[in-house]
N, C-alpha and C positions, 0 to 999 in steps of 0.2 A: 689230775689224773684219776683220783678216786671219785670226783663228781662224774667224769665220763664213764667209769665203770658202774657205778650206780644208775645212770641215766640207760645203759645198754641192758643191764639186768632188769630195770622196770620195763623196758621195751620187750625184752624176751617173755617176762611173765605176761605181759597183756597179749602178746601174740600166741603164747600158749592158752591163755583164758580163752582167747575168740575161738581159736582152733576147737576147743572143748565145747563151746557155746554153739557149734555149727549143727543146725538141725537138718533133719532128713526130709527130702522133699519127694512127692509121689506123683505119678500119673494115675487116675483111676477110672473106671468105666463101671456103670452101673445099670441095674434093671430093677424096676419096683412097680408098685401099684400106687393108683391116686384115688382117693374119695373126694370128689369136689361136689362143691354146693354154692348157692349165693345167699346173700342177704339182699331181699328184695321188696321194694314198697312200690304201690301204685296210689297215688293220691295221699299219701300219707298212711296207707292201709298195708299192713304186712302180708306177703303173699307167702302161703306155706310151700315149701318146696323140699323134694325128696333127693337125697344125696344117689350118685351113681359111682361104680366103680370103673377105672380106667387105666390105661398103661402109661408108663414114663421109662424113659431110656435117656441117660446123660454120660457126659464125660467132663473130667474136672482135671485141673492141676492145683495140688496141695503143696505150696510153697511155704518150706519150712524158715521162720525168721530166726526163732530160738527153739530149744526142743518142746517149750509149753506152748508157743504160740506160731499160728500159719495163717497165711491168706490163701483161700480156694477160689479162684475164677473158675467158672464154669458154665456149660451150656446143656439144657434139657428140652427133650422134645416130651411133652405129655398131654393128655386128654384131659378135658374138663366138660363135665355134662351134670345135668340136673333135670328133674321132670316136676310138674305140676298139675294138679287138677283144676282148671278153669272152667266154672260154671258146668260141671259134669263131663268136661271134654280134656283128654290126656294130653299135655303139651310137653314135649321133650326137646331140649336145645342140647347139641354136642359140639365142642370147640376143640380144635389141635392147635396147640400153643407151643411157641419156643420161648423159654425162659432164659434170659442170660443176665448174669450177675457175679455176687461175690460173697463168700462167708468169711467173717473173722472168725477163727476157731481158738480156743482154750483146749489144748491136748494134755491128757493126763494119762502118766505112764507111756508116752510115745515111745521110749525105748524098752518097754517091758513086753512080754509075750502077749498079754492082755491088756489093752489100754482102752481109754474113753475120751470122748470130747464133747463140747458144747460149742454151738456157733450161732450167728446171726449175721444178717446183712441184707443189702437192697439188690432188688432184681426187677430188670424190664421185662414185662410179658407182652408177645405178639402173636395175635390170633392169626393163624395161616389160613384157616379154612373154618367153617361151620355150617352146620344143618338144623333146620327146625322141622319136628313132626308133631303135626296137629291131628290126632285120630289116626287114620291110615295114610294121611297125605305128609310125603317128605319132602322138602325142597331146599335148596341150598340157600345160605343167608347172604344178601347183596349188604354188604356192611354199611354203604353209605344210603341206600334206599331203607333199609329197616333200622337205620338209625342205632347200631351197634359200633362202639368204638373197639378198633383193633388192639390198641395199645393200651397197657396199663402197667402202674408201678406197684410195687409189693415188698413188704419185709418178711424175709424167712427165718424160722429159728428151727435149730437142728440138735439131735440129741443121739449119739451113736457109741458104738463100741467097736473096738479094731482087735484083730486077731494077728500079730506080728510075727512071720516065719523068716527064715534066713534071707531068701530071694524074692519073697512076695507076700503081701499080705491080704487080709480080707476085711471087709466091714460091713456093717448094718445099722441104718439109722431111721429114725422116726423125724418128720418134719410138720411144722404148720406154717403155711404161707398165707399171709394176711393181705389181700387187696386194698389198696388205697384208694383207687379211683372209680369213678361211676362210670361203667362200661355200657350203660344206656344213656343215648343221648337225647331221648325225648323229654319234653319239660314236665310231664306228670309222674314220673316214675325214676326209681334209683335202683340200680343194681351192682353190688360189690362181690367179688370173688372171695370164696373161703374154701382153703385147700389143704388136706392132710395127706401126706405122703410116706410109705415105707419102701425102702430100697436095701438092697445088698450088692455087692459088687467086690473088684479085685483092687488092689494096690500095688502099683509096680515101682520100685524105688528108681529115682532119677541119680 
């Protein structure tokens, strides 16, 4: 009888502990700016390129595992563009991407009025459209004919702050997205995406 009572007490303690460990989850929507560039070489010679400012908009689910840790799957629409001076002629490329992936996040002060987080995770980047402007001539990119790869894989890292209110929260973060693949399919050149993003948005508790 004593063993049975002890077992029930332990079960009650475990259930109480698990309930206290339950972490808050959120739906979030965000809007921000992207500064994109590329690391580009032709026949082993580095091409100097200039970053451009673009827009990003996205949604995510911040799924709390424990108060200090969450998984955040998300989808983002963003622009990536850059320009270069090739033999005295200005060349600019603009791409519209959809990024799909997830961050593993360490949350600090998740239940406090002001918190912070760091995160990292893998993403699939898919170009839905693109244009090239050479001088005053602008035309759409034919991804097959122009030997530009639509898909890329990247690693994103994030650092953010949160403001937690009673029924809603706000956040702001900065990210660095490192493209892992070569998006130029020609044999004599290599181009890899490099992106910095700043966003802010709403957090709605689930």
